[in-house]
N, C-alpha and C positions, 0 to 999 in steps of 0.2 A: 267865366273868370279871366279877371283882371288883374292887372299892380298899383298898388294902395302905400300910404304916408300912414303908419299911424304914429297919432298925430294929443293924442288924450284918450284920458281912461273913464267909464262913465260908471259908479256907485249909484246900487239902489238896493235899499231893504227890503224894499215891498215891489213884488215883479211876480211876472204867470211861475206857476211854481211848477212849470217842464224849463224852463231859464237860472233854479237855483244852485250855484257852487258854478253858473257860466261865469267866466270874465268876457266881460262887454266891455269893450274897443274902439272909439271915437277915428271914425279913417277914412283921408283922403282919395279919391281915385285919383291914377296918371296919366295926364297924357302919354302918349313914344315919347317923347324927349323927353318920359320922366318927371317932367314939371309935374306938381298937384295944381286940379281946377278944380274948379268954384260949388264941387260937392262931395256933403259929407255926409258919412251915414255911422250907423253905429252899427258892429258886427260880435259876432261869436268867435272869442278866439278860442283851437284847439292844438293850438302850434307853441303855447307860449310866449306869446312872441311879443316884440314893448314898446315902450316910445323912441318915433326916429327910427326904424329901422320899415322899411319896403317887405311886401305880405303879400298871397295870392292870393286870391277874395272869390271865391262863390257864391252866388248869387240863386236866387229862388230858389223850385224846389232841388232842389240839387241841392243845394247851402243846408240840410238837414239832414244829407244822407255821410258829413263828417263826423269821428268818436259816440253818442251818446245823442247827441241831437232831434233821432228818427223821429219823433211825441213831442215836436221842441213850438215852439210860436215866429221860428226864423223864418230870417230872411236871407241874411250874409250869414257867410260864416269865413274865419282866417284860414286859410292849412294849410297854406304854408309859407315860409321866413327864404324869402332871393337874398340870395351872396353875390353873382353874377349878372348884369343883364349882358348877351349879344346880338343884336344890330350892325347892319351893313356898314354900320358909321362904328364897327370898334364890339367888346367885349369897354363893361364897363361895370366897372365894383363896389356897388349901392350898399355893400357895410360898414365901407368911412369916401362916402362923398369927394 
């Protein structure tokens, strides 16, 4: 799993049937300082995340264990919306940066 920030949404009227009804979001991975990286991905949202939110993402075969995605073509799933992150540098509220 890793942390990412939601930076947009994808609307696809034609897609694999296993993705029917799924909300697709564009995410960018965050580094250990919670800074955006140069890597963007599309992830299926299983928790109702929105633009600008920091989220927990699972990838690979584990991403299909979330929600009703067991028989889908998903490689990345958003499985949590982050409120705070605690590290050696202290606690950071990521809901209101």
